[in-house]
C-alpha positions in Angstrom: -21.8 -25.2 -9.1 -23.3 -26.8 -6.0 -21.5 -29.8 -4.4 -21.6 -31.5 -1.1 -17.9 -31.8 -0.4 -14.4 -30.6 -1.2 -12.3 -33.4 -2.7 -11.9 -37.1 -3.3 -8.4 -38.5 -3.2 -8.7 -42.2 -3.7 -5.6 -42.6 -5.9 -3.4 -39.8 -4.7 -0.8 -41.8 -2.9 1.8 -39.0 -2.8 -0.6 -36.6 -0.9 -0.3 -35.9 2.8 -2.5 -34.4 5.4 -2.0 -31.5 7.7 -2.5 -28.4 5.5 -2.1 -25.0 6.9 -5.0 -22.6 7.8 -3.9 -19.0 7.6 -6.7 -16.9 9.2 -5.7 -13.3 8.6 -6.5 -11.0 11.5 -9.3 -8.6 10.9 -8.8 -4.8 10.8 -11.5 -2.2 10.6 -10.7 -1.6 6.9 -10.6 -5.3 6.0 -13.4 -7.7 6.4 -14.2 -11.2 5.2 -17.1 -13.1 3.7 -18.4 -15.3 6.6 -17.9 -19.0 6.0 -16.1 -18.5 2.7 -12.5 -19.7 2.0 -9.8 -20.0 -0.6 -8.4 -23.5 -0.6 -5.0 -24.3 -2.2 -4.2 -27.9 -3.0 -0.8 -29.6 -3.1 1.0 -29.1 -6.3 0.7 -32.7 -7.4 -3.1 -32.8 -6.9 -4.7 -32.4 -10.3 -8.1 -30.8 -9.6 -9.2 -30.9 -13.2 -8.7 -34.7 -13.5 -9.8 -35.8 -10.0 -13.0 -33.8 -9.9 -14.8 -32.8 -6.7 -17.0 -35.3 -4.9 -18.5 -36.2 -1.6 -16.2 -36.5 1.4 -18.3 -38.3 4.0 -15.6 -38.2 6.6 -16.5 -34.7 7.9 -19.9 -34.2 6.1 -18.8 -31.1 4.3 -21.3 -29.1 2.3 -20.1 -26.2 0.1 -20.9 -24.0 -2.8 -18.0 -23.5 -5.2 -17.4 -19.9 -6.1 -14.5 -20.2 -8.4 -12.0 -22.8 -9.7 -8.5 -21.6 -10.4 -6.1 -22.9 -13.0 -2.6 -21.5 -12.4 -3.3 -21.3 -8.7 -4.1 -25.0 -7.9 -7.3 -24.4 -5.8 -10.8 -23.2 -5.4 -12.8 -20.6 -3.5 -15.8 -21.9 -1.6 -18.7 -21.0 0.6 -19.2 -23.5 3.4 -22.8 -24.3 4.3 -22.1 -27.0 6.9 -20.5 -24.9 9.6 -17.0 -26.3 9.1 -14.0 -24.1 9.8 -10.8 -23.3 8.0 -9.0 -25.7 10.3 -11.4 -28.5 9.3 -10.6 -27.8 5.6 -6.8 -27.6 6.3 -6.9 -31.0 8.0 -8.2 -32.7 4.9 -5.9 -34.7 2.7 -4.5 -32.9 -0.3 -5.0 -29.5 1.1 -1.9 -27.3 1.3 -3.3 -24.0 2.6 -6.6 -22.4 3.5 -7.4 -18.7 3.8 -10.6 -16.9 4.8 -12.1 -15.1 1.8 -10.9 -11.5 2.3 -12.7 -8.5 0.9 -10.4 -6.0 -0.8 -10.7 -2.3 -1.2 -9.0 0.3 -3.2 -6.3 2.2 -1.2 -7.5 5.6 0.0 -6.1 8.1 -2.5 -5.8 11.8 -2.3 -7.6 13.7 -5.0 -7.4 17.3 -6.1 -10.0 19.8 -7.3 -7.5 22.2 -8.7 -8.0 23.3 -12.3 -5.4 22.4 -14.9 -3.2 24.5 -17.1 -0.1 22.3 -17.7 -0.3 18.5 -18.0 1.3 17.2 -14.9 2.4 14.0 -16.5 5.0 16.1 -18.4 6.8 17.0 -15.2 6.5 13.4 -14.0 8.1 12.2 -17.3 11.0 14.7 -16.7 11.5 13.2 -13.3 11.9 9.7 -14.6 13.5 10.1 -18.0 10.4 8.8 -19.7 10.3 11.9 -21.9 13.9 11.2 -23.1 13.2 7.6 -23.9 10.0 8.4 -25.8 11.6 11.2 -27.8 15.2 9.8 -28.3 14.5 6.1 -28.8 10.8 6.2 -29.8 10.0 3.4 -27.3 6.2 3.4 -26.8 5.4 -0.1 -25.5 4.1 -1.2 -28.8 3.3 -4.9 -28.8 3.4 -5.2 -25.0 0.2 -6.2 -23.2 -0.6 -4.7 -19.9 -3.5 -6.0 -17.8 -5.4 -3.7 -15.4 -7.0 -5.6 -12.6 -9.2 -2.9 -11.2 -12.6 -1.2 -11.6 -12.6 -1.7 -15.4 -11.6 0.9 -18.0 -13.6 3.5 -20.0 -12.5 2.1 -23.3 -14.7 4.7 -25.1 -12.3 7.4 -23.9 -10.6 8.8 -27.0 -7.2 8.9 -25.2 -7.5 5.2 -24.6 -8.5 4.3 -28.2 -12.3 4.8 -28.1 -13.3 1.2 -28.6 -13.1 -2.3 -27.1 -12.1 -5.5 -28.9 -9.8 -6.7 -31.7 -7.8 -3.9 -33.1 -8.5 -1.5 -30.2 -6.2 -0.2 -27.6 -8.3 -2.0 -25.0 -8.4 -5.3 -26.9 -8.9 -7.7 -24.0 -11.0 -7.8 -20.8 -13.8 -9.2 -18.7 -16.2 -7.9 -16.1 -16.2 -10.4 -13.2 -18.9 -8.5 -11.3 -21.7 -7.8 -13.7 -24.3 -5.2 -13.2 -25.9 -6.6 -10.0 -22.9 -7.3 -7.9 -23.5 -8.2 -4.2 -20.6 -8.8 -1.9 -21.6 -12.2 -0.5 -23.1 -13.7 -3.7 -21.2 -15.3 -6.5 -21.2 -12.6 -9.2 -22.6 -13.1 -12.6 -20.0 -11.5 -14.8 -20.2 -10.5 -18.4 -17.9 -9.6 -21.3 -18.1 -5.8 -20.9 -15.4 -4.4 -18.6 -16.3 -0.7 -19.0 -15.6 1.7 -16.1 -18.4 4.2 -15.8 -19.0 4.6 -12.1 -15.7 4.7 -10.2 -12.9 6.0 -12.4 -9.9 4.4 -10.6 -9.2 1.8 -13.4 -9.5 4.4 -16.1 -7.1 6.7 -14.3 -4.7 3.8 -13.9 -4.9 3.0 -17.6 -4.2 6.6 -18.6 -1.0 6.7 -16.6 0.2 3.5 -18.2 -0.6 4.5 -21.8 -3.0 7.3 -22.6 -2.5 9.3 -25.7 -4.4 12.5 -25.8 -2.2 14.3 -28.3 -4.5 13.9 -31.3 -8.0 13.7 -29.8 -8.7 17.4 -29.2 -7.7 17.6 -25.6 -7.3 21.2 -24.3 -3.8 20.4 -23.2 -2.5 17.2 -24.9 -0.9 14.6 -22.6 0.6 11.2 -23.0 1.0 8.2 -20.7 4.3 6.4 -20.1 3.8 3.8 -22.8 1.3 5.2 -25.3 1.1 2.2 -27.6 0.7 -0.7 -25.2 -2.3 -3.0 -25.7 -4.6 -3.1 -22.7 -6.5 -5.8 -20.9 -9.3 -4.5 -18.6 -10.4 -6.8 -15.9 -13.2 -5.4 -13.7 -12.9 -7.0 -10.3 -13.8 -4.0 -8.1 -17.2 -2.4 -7.8 -18.5 1.2 -8.2 -17.5 1.7 -4.6 -14.0 0.2 -5.1 -14.7 -3.1 -3.3 -14.4 -6.7 -4.2 -13.2 -10.0 -2.9 -9.8 -11.7 -3.1 -10.9 -14.6 -5.2 -12.3 -12.3 -7.9 -9.0 -10.4 -8.0 -7.3 -13.8 -8.5 -9.7 -14.7 -11.3 -8.9 -11.4 -12.9 -5.2 -12.1 -12.7 -5.6 -15.6 -14.2 -7.7 -14.2 -17.0 -5.0 -11.6 -17.7 -2.4 -14.4 -17.9 -4.8 -16.4 -20.2 -4.9 -13.3 -22.5 -1.1 -13.3 -22.6 -0.6 -10.1 -20.7 3.1 -9.3 -20.2 2.5 -7.1 -17.1 -0.4 -7.0 -14.6 -1.0 -3.9 -12.5 -2.6 -4.2 -9.0 -3.4 -0.8 -7.6 -5.2 -2.3 -4.6 -4.8 -4.1 -1.3 -4.0 -3.7 2.3 -3.6 -6.1 5.2 -1.2 -8.5 6.7 2.6 -8.1 6.2 3.3 -11.7 5.2 3.9 -13.3 1.8 1.3 -16.0 2.6 -1.4 -13.7 1.1 -3.0 -15.7 -1.8 -2.7 -12.9 -4.3 1.1 -12.8 -3.6 1.3 -16.6 -3.9 -0.5 -16.4 -7.3 1.7 -13.6 -8.5 4.8 -15.7 -7.9 3.1 -18.6 -9.8 2.3 -16.3 -12.7 5.9 -15.2 -12.9 7.2 -18.7 -12.8 4.8 -20.5 -15.0 3.6 -17.7 -17.4 6.4 -15.1 -17.3 3.9 -12.5 -16.2 5.3 -9.5 -14.3 3.0 -8.3 -11.4 3.4 -4.7 -10.2 1.4 -3.5 -7.2 0.8 -0.4 -5.1 2.7 -0.3 -1.8 -0.2 1.4 -0.1 -1.1 4.8 1.3 -0.7 4.1 5.0 2.4 6.1 5.5 0.9 7.6 8.6 0.9 4.2 10.3 4.7 3.9 10.3 6.8 0.8 9.5 5.2 -2.5 8.5 2.3 -0.9 6.7 3.1 -1.9 3.1 0.2 -3.4 1.1 0.0 -7.2 1.0 -0.8 -7.6 -2.8 2.8 -6.7 -3.7 4.6 -9.0 -1.2 5.4 -11.8 -3.6 9.1 -12.6 -4.1 8.8 -11.8 -7.8 6.3 -8.9 -7.5 7.3 -5.3 -7.6 5.9 -3.2 -4.7 5.9 0.5 -5.7 6.2 3.5 -3.4 5.3 7.1 -4.4 7.3 10.3 -4.9 5.6 13.7 -5.2 5.6 15.3 -8.6 8.3 17.9 -9.1 6.0 20.6 -10.4 2.3 21.4 -10.3 0.1 24.3 -11.3 -1.4 26.5 -8.7 -3.2 29.8 -8.4 -0.9 32.3 -6.8 -0.5 35.7 -5.2 2.3 38.3 -5.5 3.9 39.5 -2.3 6.8 41.9 -2.2 7.3 41.3 -5.9 7.5 37.5 -5.6 4.9 35.0 -6.8 3.7 32.4 -4.2 1.4 29.4 -4.8 -1.6 28.6 -2.6 -4.1 25.8 -2.5 -7.8 26.7 -2.1 -9.9 24.7 0.3 -12.2 22.0 -1.2 -15.4 23.8 -0.2 -14.3 27.2 -1.6 -13.6 25.6 -5.0 -12.2 28.7 -6.7 -9.3 31.1 -6.7 -9.1 33.7 -3.9 -9.9 37.2 -5.0 -9.5 39.7 -2.2 -9.5 43.4 -3.1 -6.1 45.2 -3.0 -7.4 47.0 0.1 -7.8 43.8 2.1 -5.8 43.8 5.3 -3.8 40.8 6.3 -3.4 40.1 10.0 -1.3 37.2 11.5 -3.2 35.8 14.5 -0.5 36.1 17.1 -0.2 34.6 20.6 1.3 36.5 23.5 4.8 35.2 22.7 4.6 36.6 19.2 4.2 33.3 17.4 1.3 32.3 15.1 -1.8 31.0 16.8 -3.5 27.8 15.5 -6.8 29.7 15.4 -8.7 26.6 16.5 -11.2 28.2 19.0 -13.0 31.5 19.6 -10.5 32.1 22.5 -7.8 32.4 19.9 -9.4 35.6 18.7 -9.8 37.2 22.1 -8.3 40.7 22.0 -7.9 40.7 18.1 -9.9 42.8 15.8 -10.1 40.7 12.6 -13.4 42.0 11.3 -13.2 42.2 7.5 -9.6 41.1 7.5 -7.8 38.0 6.2 -6.2 36.1 9.1 -3.0 34.0 8.9 -3.0 31.0 11.3 -0.6 28.1 12.1 -2.0 25.1 10.4 -0.8 22.2 12.6 -2.7 19.1 13.6 -4.3 20.7 16.7 -7.6 20.9 14.9 -9.2 20.5 11.5 -9.5 23.2 8.9 -13.3 23.4 9.4 -12.8 24.2 13.1 -10.4 27.0 12.2 -12.8 28.2 9.5 -15.8 28.4 11.9 -13.7 30.2 14.5 -12.5 32.8 11.9 -15.9 33.2 10.5 -17.4 33.8 13.9 -14.8 36.5 14.6 -15.8 38.3 11.4 -12.8 37.5 9.3 -13.0 37.9 5.5 -10.8 34.9 4.8 -8.1 32.7 6.2 -4.6 31.6 5.1 -3.2 28.5 6.9 0.5 28.1 7.2 1.2 24.5 6.2 3.0 22.3 8.8 5.6 21.0 8.3 5.9 22.0 4.6 4.2 21.9 1.3 0.6 22.9 0.6 -1.7 21.1 2.9 -5.1 20.0 1.4 -7.9 21.6 3.4 -11.6 20.9 3.5 -12.5 24.3 4.8 -16.1 25.5 5.1 -18.7 27.1 2.8 -18.9 30.8 2.6 -15.3 31.6 3.7 -12.3 31.8 1.5 -9.6 29.5 3.0 -6.3 28.4 1.5 -3.1 26.8 2.6 0.3 28.5 2.0 3.8 27.1 2.3 5.6 27.3 5.6 8.3 29.7 4.4 5.7 32.0 2.9 3.8 32.2 6.1 7.0 33.0 7.9 7.9 35.7 5.4 4.5 37.4 5.6 4.8 37.3 9.4 8.2 39.0 9.3 7.0 41.8 6.9 3.4 42.4 7.7 4.0 45.5 9.8 5.4 47.2 6.7 1.9 46.7 5.3 3.1 45.1 2.0 0.5 44.7 -0.8 -0.7 41.4 -1.9 -2.0 40.9 -5.5 -4.2 37.9 -6.3 -4.0 36.3 -9.7 -6.9 34.6 -11.4 -4.5 32.6 -13.5 -2.3 29.6 -12.7 1.5 29.0 -13.0 3.7 26.0 -12.5 5.5 25.9 -9.1 7.9 23.5 -7.5 6.6 23.6 -3.9 8.3 22.5 -0.7 8.7 18.7 -0.8 8.3 18.4 -4.5 10.3 15.5 -5.9 10.6 13.8 -2.5 9.1 10.5 -1.1 5.4 11.1 -0.5 4.3 11.2 3.1 1.3 9.1 2.4 3.3 6.2 0.9 3.5 3.2 3.1 6.6 2.1 5.0 8.1 -1.4 4.7 9.5 -4.1 5.6 7.2 -7.0 5.3 6.7 -9.2 8.4 9.8 -11.3 7.7 12.1 -8.3 7.1 12.1 -8.7 3.3 12.7 -5.3 1.6 9.4 -3.9 0.4 8.7 -1.6 -1.4 11.3 -2.2 -4.1 11.0 0.9 -6.2 9.4 4.4 -6.4 7.8 6.5 -9.1 5.7 9.6 -9.3 2.4 9.2 -7.5 1.6 12.6 -6.1 -0.6 14.9 -8.2 -0.8 12.8 -11.3 -2.9 13.8 -14.3 -4.7 11.0 -16.2 -7.9 9.9 -17.9 -11.3 9.7 -16.2 -14.6 8.1 -17.3 -16.6 10.4 -19.6 -19.9 9.5 -18.2 -19.0 10.7 -14.7 -19.6 14.3 -16.0 -21.3 17.4 -14.6 -22.5 20.8 -15.6 -21.4 23.0 -18.5 -19.6 26.1 -17.4 -18.5 28.3 -20.3 -15.9 26.9 -22.6 -14.7 24.2 -20.1 -16.6 22.2 -17.6 -15.3 21.8 -14.1 -16.9 18.8 -12.5 -16.4 17.5 -9.0 -17.7 14.0 -8.1 -18.2 13.8 -4.4 -18.6 10.1 -4.5 -15.1 9.6 -6.1 -13.5 12.8 -4.8 -11.8 13.4 -8.2 -11.6 16.6 -10.1 -12.4 16.4 -13.8 -11.8 18.7 -16.7 -14.0 18.1 -19.8 -13.5 19.8 -23.1 -17.0 20.5 -24.5 -15.8 22.0 -27.8 -15.0 18.7 -29.4 -17.1 15.8 -30.5 -15.4 13.4 -28.1 -15.2 14.5 -24.5 -11.7 14.2 -23.0 -12.2 13.7 -19.3 -9.2 14.1 -17.1 -8.4 14.0 -13.4 -5.6 14.5 -11.0 -5.1 12.0 -8.2 -2.4 11.1 -5.6 -1.5 7.7 -4.2 0.6 4.7 -4.8 -2.3 3.6 -7.0 -0.9 6.1 -9.4 2.8 5.2 -8.8 2.2 1.5 -9.6 0.8 1.9 -13.1 3.6 4.4 -13.8 6.1 1.6 -13.2 4.0 -0.8 -15.2 4.2 1.5 -18.1 8.0 1.9 -17.6 8.4 -1.9 -17.6 6.6 -1.9 -20.9 9.1 0.5 -22.3 12.0 -1.8 -21.3 10.2 -4.8 -22.8 9.7 -2.8 -26.0 13.5 -2.5 -26.2 14.7 -5.8 -24.9 11.9 -8.3 -25.5 10.6 -10.7 -22.9 12.5 -10.7 -19.7 11.9 -12.6 -16.4 10.1 -10.5 -13.8 13.0 -10.4 -11.4 15.4 -9.3 -14.2 13.2 -6.4 -15.1 12.8 -5.3 -11.5 16.6 -5.6 -10.9 17.4 -3.4 -13.8 15.1 -0.7 -12.5 16.4 -1.0 -9.0 20.0 -0.7 -10.2 19.3 2.4 -12.2 17.1 4.1 -9.6 18.1 7.3 -7.8 17.5 7.4 -4.1 15.5 10.4 -2.9 15.7 12.5 0.2 13.1 13.9 2.5 12.6 17.7 2.3 15.6 19.6 3.7 17.4 16.3 4.5 20.9 15.5 3.3 20.9 11.7 3.3 18.7 9.4 1.3 15.4 8.4 3.0 15.4 4.9 4.4 15.0 2.0 2.0 11.8 1.0 3.8 10.2 4.2 2.4 11.5 4.2 -1.2 13.1 0.9 -2.0 15.9 1.5 -4.6 14.6 5.0 -5.1 12.9 6.9 -7.9 12.9 5.1 -11.2 15.1 6.5 -14.0 13.9 4.9 -17.3 16.6 6.5 -19.3 19.4 5.0 -17.1 17.6 1.7 -17.0 17.4 1.4 -20.8 20.9 2.8 -21.5 22.9 1.3 -18.7 25.6 -1.3 -19.4 26.1 -2.1 -15.7 24.3 -4.5 -13.4 25.0 -5.1 -9.7 23.5 -8.0 -7.8 24.0 -10.1 -4.7 24.4 -13.8 -4.7 21.3 -14.2 -2.5 18.5 -16.2 -4.1 15.7 -15.7 -5.0 16.1 -11.9 -4.6 19.5 -10.9 -6.0 18.4 -7.3 -6.4 18.8 -6.4 -2.7 20.8 -7.4 0.4 18.5 -8.3 3.3 20.6 -8.3 6.5 17.6 -9.2 8.8 18.2 -8.5 12.5 21.1 -8.9 14.9 20.2 -12.5 15.7 19.9 -13.6 12.1 22.4 -11.2 10.7 23.5 -12.1 7.2 26.0 -9.4 6.4 29.4 -10.7 7.7 30.4 -11.5 4.1 28.2 -11.0 1.1 29.2 -11.8 -2.4 28.3 -9.0 -4.9 28.6 -9.4 -8.6 29.2 -6.5 -11.0 28.4 -7.2 -14.6 29.5 -5.2 -17.6 27.3 -5.8 -20.7 29.1 -3.2 -22.8 31.6 -3.7 -25.6 34.6 -2.3 -23.7 36.3 -2.8 -20.4 35.1 -0.5 -17.5 36.7 0.4 -14.2 34.3 0.7 -11.4 34.7 2.6 -8.1 32.9 1.0 -5.2 31.3 3.1 -2.5 28.7 3.0 0.3 25.8 5.5 0.3 24.1 5.3 3.7 20.5 6.3 4.2 19.0 7.8 7.3 18.2 5.3 10.0 14.6 5.1 11.4 13.7 4.6 15.0 10.2 3.3 15.5 10.3 2.1 19.1 11.3 4.5 21.8 10.4 4.5 25.5 8.9 1.0 25.4 6.0 1.8 23.1 3.9 -1.2 22.0 3.0 0.4 18.6 5.6 1.7 16.2 5.8 5.4 16.0 3.5 6.7 13.3 6.3 9.0 12.1 9.7 7.2 12.6 12.5 9.3 14.1 15.2 9.8 11.6 18.8 9.7 12.7 22.3 9.5 11.1 23.3 6.1 12.4 24.7 4.0 9.6 26.2 0.6 9.0 30.0 0.2 8.6 30.6 -1.2 5.1 33.9 -2.5 3.8 34.9 -3.8 0.3 37.4 -6.5 -0.6 38.8 -3.9 -3.1 38.1 -0.2 -3.6 37.7 -0.5 -7.4 37.6 -3.2 -10.0 38.0 -3.6 -13.7 35.3 -5.6 -15.4 36.0 -6.8 -19.0 33.4 -6.3 -21.7 30.6 -8.9 -21.4 32.0 -10.3 -18.2 31.3 -10.0 -14.5 33.5 -9.9 -11.3 32.6 -10.9 -7.8 33.6 -8.8 -4.8 33.0 -9.3 -1.1 31.2 -6.8 1.0 31.2 -6.9 4.8 28.6 -5.1 7.0 28.7 -4.1 10.6 25.7 -2.9 12.4 25.7 0.8 13.4 27.8 1.4 16.4 25.3 3.9 17.8 21.6 3.4 18.3 20.1 1.2 21.0 19.2 -2.3 20.1 16.2 -2.0 22.4 14.8 0.6 20.0 15.2 -1.7 16.9 16.8 1.0 14.7 16.2 0.4 11.0 19.4 1.0 9.0 19.8 0.9 5.3 21.6 2.3 2.3 23.1 1.4 -1.1 26.2 -0.4 -2.5 27.3 1.8 -5.4 29.3 0.8 -8.5 30.3 4.0 -10.4 31.8 3.5 -13.8 34.8 5.6 -14.8 33.1 6.3 -18.2 31.8 9.6 -19.4 28.0 10.0 -19.1 27.6 6.6 -17.5 25.3 6.4 -14.5 26.2 4.5 -11.3 24.4 1.2 -10.4 23.1 0.7 -6.9 22.2 -2.3 -4.8 20.0 -1.5 -1.7 20.5 -3.2 1.6 18.6 -3.0 4.9 18.6 -4.5 8.4 17.4 -4.0 12.0 19.7 -3.7 14.9 18.4 -5.7 17.8 16.5 -8.9 18.3 13.3 -8.5 16.3 11.6 -11.3 18.2 11.5 -8.9 21.2 9.3 -6.3 19.3 6.1 -6.0 21.4 3.1 -7.7 19.9 0.2 -7.8 22.5 -1.0 -4.4 23.6 -1.2 -5.3 27.3 -0.8 -1.6 28.2 -4.3 -0.9 27.0 -5.8 -3.8 28.9 -5.6 -6.5 26.2 -5.9 -9.3 25.7 -9.0 -10.0 27.9 -11.9 -12.3 28.1 -15.5 -11.3 28.7 -18.7 -13.4 29.0 -21.6 -12.3 26.9 -24.8 -13.3 28.6 -27.7 -14.2 26.4 -30.2 -13.3 29.1 -28.9 -9.9 30.2 -27.4 -9.2 26.7 -24.4 -7.6 28.5 -20.7 -8.6 28.4 -18.9 -8.8 31.7 -15.3 -9.6 32.6 -14.8 -13.2 33.5 -14.2 -13.6 37.2 -11.6 -16.2 38.2 -13.1 -19.7 38.2 -16.3 -18.5 36.4 -18.3 -21.6 35.4 -19.4 -21.4 31.8 -23.1 -22.1 31.2 -23.1 -22.8 27.4 -26.9 -22.3 27.3 -26.6 -18.5 28.1 -22.8 -17.7 28.1 -20.7 -16.7 25.1 -17.0 -16.3 26.0 -15.3 -13.6 23.9 -11.6 -13.0 23.7 -10.6 -9.4 22.9 -7.1 -8.7 21.4 -5.3 -5.6 20.3 -1.9 -6.1 18.5 0.9 -3.5 18.4 2.7 -5.4 15.7 2.2 -8.2 13.2 2.6 -11.8 14.3 3.1 -14.9 12.2 0.6 -16.7 14.4 -2.0 -15.7 17.0 -3.6 -18.6 18.8 -6.1 -19.2 21.7 -5.2 -22.1 23.9 -6.8 -24.0 26.8 -4.4 -25.2 29.5 -5.1 -27.4 32.5 -5.2 -25.1 35.6 -3.1 -27.4 37.8 -0.5 -28.7 35.4 -0.4 -26.0 32.7 -0.6 -28.8 30.1 -2.1 -27.9 26.8 -5.5 -29.4 26.5 -6.4 -27.9 23.1 -6.9 -24.9 20.9 -10.2 -23.0 21.1 -12.5 -23.5 18.2 -13.4 -20.1 16.9 -15.0 -18.8 13.7 -11.6 -18.1 12.3 -10.1 -21.5 13.4 -7.6 -21.9 16.2 -6.4 -18.4 15.9 -6.1 -15.3 13.7 -2.8 -15.3 11.9 -0.8 -13.9 10.3 -2.4 -11.1 12.1 -2.0 -7.4 11.5 -1.7 -4.6 14.1 -4.6 -2.6 15.4 -3.7 1.0 15.5 -7.1 2.4 14.9 -9.5 4.0 17.4 -13.2 4.1 17.6 -14.9 7.5 17.2 -15.2 7.9 21.0 -11.4 7.6 21.3 -11.4 4.1 22.7 -8.8 1.8 21.1 -10.0 -0.6 18.4 -9.7 -4.3 19.2 -10.8 -7.6 17.7 -13.3 -9.9 19.3 -13.2 -13.6 18.8 -16.0 -16.0 20.0 -15.2 -19.4 21.5 -17.7 -21.7 19.9 -19.7 -24.0 22.2 -16.8 -25.1 24.3 -15.2 -27.0 21.4 -11.4 -27.4 21.0 -8.9 -28.9 18.6 -6.7 -31.3 20.7 -3.8 -30.6 18.3 -3.1 -28.7 15.1 -3.7 -31.8 12.9 -7.0 -32.8 14.5 -9.6 -33.2 11.8 -12.5 -32.4 14.0 -13.2 -30.2 17.0 -14.4 -31.9 20.2 -16.0 -30.8 23.4 -13.5 -29.8 26.1 -13.9 -32.1 29.2 -15.1 -30.7 32.4 -12.5 -29.1 34.7 -10.7 -25.9 35.6 -8.7 -24.2 32.9 -6.5 -21.3 32.0 -7.4 -19.5 28.7 -4.1 -18.3 27.1 -3.5 -16.0 24.2 -0.2 -16.8 22.4 1.4 -14.5 19.8 4.4 -15.9 17.9 7.5 -13.6 17.8 8.9 -12.4 14.5 11.5 -14.6 12.8 11.1 -17.3 15.3 10.6 -21.1 14.7 7.3 -21.1 16.6 8.4 -23.4 19.5 6.0 -22.9 22.4 6.5 -21.1 24.8 9.9 -19.7 24.1 9.0 -18.3 20.7 5.7 -16.7 21.9 4.4 -13.8 23.8 2.1 -15.6 26.3 -0.7 -14.0 28.2 -3.2 -15.7 30.5 -6.5 -13.9 30.1 -8.8 -15.9 32.4 -9.3 -18.9 34.7 -12.6 -20.6 34.0 -14.5 -23.8 34.9 -16.2 -26.0 32.4 
């Protein structure tokens, strides 16, 4: 539809002006469609009745991409050059967002062959096997919508058909066959996934059933009788736009999906994301439960959780590694040890019994990293298998080339710090990773010349780190210190379905196919009429659908429940996990309530909640300034048919230090310490009568140790343990930060940001703005460069009078008056230089105040250009609630 304006409000007397433009800060992995926006109207503006007509006041010209129904708004492409601030200033507008592109999270995929179905071990971790076998809950009658890359509904484990009476009964393709990012897609009614595989893998985790379709090793999803809705919103390359995702969510609600899974997203850490806003509306208006991946940015430290699960009613899901996986192995001193072949070797290692193994030692007797030719000086490794220390000093290909140049017959890399590190390797040289303790044992015994026997078969092993929080899983909080993620489930090494048409070459009785585009391993059984494609993948994209399937099992038992009730029951029944070789639970920011336990969730008679609304399933203590823990009412409810006595206790988690030594960016790996809150109860135990509830008071004191200047994150669980045989305890997570969170550094001034340069149209070269530089708008383009160490609720660019420091206005930029809420910029360019954002000041225009409906030309004079970043949890009063940095003095 092509129109010339946004809205006409002749009779809307209750509507007010001054909407909010929320320009999310760009990151290298997030981009936007230029000039396109999502516009939300006030709740009492009826878009369907009022229509859309010409608004002559600002001369707006747009193309409408989509109209929404549950979300009261539209997505548009502006053709008249107007900004998000122009749109937000119009009457009836509540909020405006730039149209963000979305991308599947980066997942880890495995090429390893399969012997045992890995979902079996995942189901043992979570009690799903017990619930399926003991109670026969299967999710029958529950509808689960998959908003993703579509689903290969022809896959026999997913029903083999699409439409009425099929497992995949509902769906829509919002992209069509000729999708282009910047164009409005022409969708169709066929949501098949034949070119990516992500959505098909997600569907299989939720509810595949490969027990009767001739699979080599039958496997079953979490809820094998759910009805699917497949909504294709992401392309063959895993990309799409936010408005298409929202249309998929609304279509799922229209099709009466009980649960929607979103294994996608990244970005800002604030709930103002339009997908999060829509998710809360779906829960409130339609009773739909939205489950979303927490993200795979664990290497970025705290505040890296994905934005699509930040809604107050949504469930953000973290990942645990599977407890067991199948590996090739070798026998050393009579003990079997697993190894993981490099991707480019592709097959099991097969050295002759006569092969000699030589640890590559440094002068101090420790293992060398083997990264360079110098590492091999003085070592004769010709025809031998070298063992090296596989830390992060260099990549596995560098180690491989150095070993190959030295004449080595192969290389074993001792994983650091634990587990089996995935290695890319090189062609032509057998390379594999081994566990840390195995490397140490070989190092200790190699002088005795022990024999090593290599097996061509696979066995199931529980390796170091199995059953613990996944390192790739993103850390919370969100930007306002809300607890995210809420819950965890198996996401590391998960077997599921994969599109049949993404096949390969026949090799004997079983095909082993590797798609380099998708980085997924596939096993295809060619002895049966229907191909049963399967793959193993790792990521919170796998953990999220596991929870969606688990939610379906609970709804199968209990019928429809509000989204927050379902989430609360799973949090109460979850079991906190520990990092490998640690004694305390991992921080709540890493795992939420812990690993789901479906058996406990479905059988438990005990609930524990706080009186905090709208999130009674956790206690959010915030920071020292806004501390909420002096007295918290906690309710224990007994839904059983007899009285129960509960013992109350505190289970502290490890604290996490992310700021040490004045660093601007949080540490990529938080330092874990034993600091813990002091928790006291109004009574040590309590009797709760059948069908009743009792309130107790819980008091918190911040940890006595730990420096407030380092903003230690402390957390743990309030535990109610019933004195009833075979009954499981119920837990309520809490979390807080010691210190004043408003003092967390935002602007990366240590790296020379923010700054202002002048791009000259004649010389085509940017140059730093000298003090007093007179801007010639015919040839000069001022550009502001920013780099943020932490998220900010608002980043704005201001023009102040040089003499009086009076605010003259906000710079008119392509993203409005700023870029907020804005995410941090931890990335670096390939040359090692820090990544930063560049914002153009357009033609000397300014908005004289936030509610100005039109940008005007700044008057002539001498000015300061100021970058202002709002501090966390502040009210936004300038300048006290902002980090303020003067970037230049210019003359207009």
